[in-house]
C-alpha positions, 0 to 999 in steps of 0.5 A: 500500500502506498500514499498515492492510493490514499487521495483526498476523498479517501482521507475525508473526515467522517463528516464529509462522507457523502455516501451511506454505509455500504455492504458488499458480498465479496467472495467467489464462493458467493458469486461475482461481487458488485463494486459499483460506486467505489472507484472512479471520479464519481465515487463518493468520498469515503474515510480511510479506516486507520485500523485497516491500514494497521491490519495491512501492515501487520498481516498484508490484508484487512481483517474481514468484515472490514475494508479499507474504508470505515463505512464499507463492510465485506461479506466474505466466506464464513459470514452470511449475506443476510447479516449486518456486517456493520453490527455484530456478525458471526463467523462460521467456517463452511467446510468443517470436517464433520460435514465431509462424507465418511469412508465408503467401499462404494466403487465410483469413477471419482476421477471421471466425475471430478473431471466432468464437474471441473470442466463444467465449472470452467465453462460456466465461470469463463462464459463471459470471457472471450479470451481467457488466460490461465494463471499457471504456476505448474503446481497441482491446482493449476495443472489439474485446472489446465487439464479441464481448461483444455476440454472446456476452453481450448482457446485459453492461453496459459501464463507463468510468472517467474518471480525469482531464482528459487522457483522452478515451475516454468519448465513444468508449466510449459510442459503441461501446456504443450502436452495439452495443446494450450498456448503458453507464455512466461512473464519474468518479474521486473519489480520496477515495471510491476510497481509502476503498473500497480501505481497506474491502476491503484486509483481504479481499485475498488478497495485495497489490500497489499502484499508483494503478490499483489504487485505480481498479480497486477503485473500479470493482469496488465500484461494479459490485457496488453496481449488481448486477454479479457479474463483471468482463470485463477486456481484459488479456492480448493484448499478450504474444502480439500483440506491442508494437513499441518506440516511439522514446520507449521506446528513448530511455528505455531508453538513459537508464536507467543505474541512477545513484545520485543525491541523494534531495533532488534532485527537491525542488530549486526548479524541479525539484520542480514539473516532472513531465517533469524528475522523470520523467527523473531517475527514469529515470536511476536505473532499470535499462532493464528496470525503466523498461519497467514502467509508472508513476513509482516511488520510486528506490533511494535513496528506498526505502532512506531510507523503510526507514532501511536499504539494501534496494533492492539486495535487490529489484533482485537479484530481476531475476536470475531473468529475466536469462537469458531477457531476454538471448536476445531476438532484437529490441528488440521482443521484449526489451520484450515479455519485460520487460513480461510480468514486470510484467503477470503480477504487477502488471496481472493482480494488480489484478483478481484480488485485487480480485475475490477480495476482493469475491466477484466473478468475473474474466473474461479472454477474451484469455487463453483457451487456444484463442484465444491459441494460434490468434493466436500459432501461426496468424496471420501476422506482418503481421496482428499488426504492420504491417512498414512502419508498425509499427502493432500489432494489425492484425487487431484493427483489422480486426475493429473496422473491421467495425463502426466507422469509426476511433475517436478513442481508437483512433487516438491513445490517451491515458494512464491518469490518477488524480487524485493531487493530489486524493487528497493534498488529501482524504486526506493526514491519513489517509495521514500517520497510517498513515505514523506507525503504520508508523515501526517498519517504514518510519521514513522514511515 
């Protein structure tokens, strides 16, 4: 997030706000959100919610049901559209383990039904798009999606983003697309270009979220529009109902997250400031276990308070309260993680695509969120087809679907991590970001 997106209408005091409070149903699980009246020159003045800014600094997204604006609330998945998000909404995770089908010996063509329903989901979700592009990472979700896309929308072009040297998905993604007869393109991360493209569309975004993956999304979407594409096929949405087993590393990190209050300059000490793993550990110690589940490294409470020049992190942290009762009822650590992850997924992961596509006038398709497909997987597919009870490998059915077309792919076997060239961004755009920080001193004096 940068000050260029926080214009005069955004910082208007409450008394100047010309619009009535607004509630938006914002989740691909619920359908296409209506962002009308939130961006553009005719959009009414709306005051920025400073606690939401603190949310972004601490966790890289705004805690639902809140938004970046004080008078705009969001109905993300887990909240009910029939409730008033401005009052006291209740959160209930929709994909509890208790609702899944039990084990069965019934012989069914699970892979065949999975493929048919996914093909139908792709066709329906891309119905409004004339030239869709598939965001293809080369991993499980994008590979199984590419198989369905080849049948439903063979006119689709695949595009893979190479964000850093640590990633190895391009070879896998290219092989998948070529084998399926789909066009394939690659976009190499240029951090300066990605940042410039973000600044070019930020004022058209209906709402704001902020992490480095957002820069990549804007970079990709802008590239797609420049090459004649009018829609993005995104592979988000399957983790919530397939389930994601908690790894040993994740269990350890959850235990280490103690919400300790450490000195702000600790990470700047010699031998610490250049050690990413040690800084990550120090950051983990200062987080709550739920917040450690959220992806990425963020500002600590102490750093956020220093940026604002006043204590505000506690107000952001308090927004977790609406989720605590539901999280406390988790029947296992895996379910605990699924519930916690859904918070960030609804307000952060989906938001990147929804806000970017809205700003660029593109159609965003999320086939894995299709109601018939997701309900069949959640209600009908037996647990051993979701997570192998012995190996703890997840998405067994997805892997079986991939195996109908491909041998085991390198990136599926060992998935890398998303990377963005942050150091490259600092080298290329430091002066720009620093200038924004100076302009924002009345809001973030510590920036």
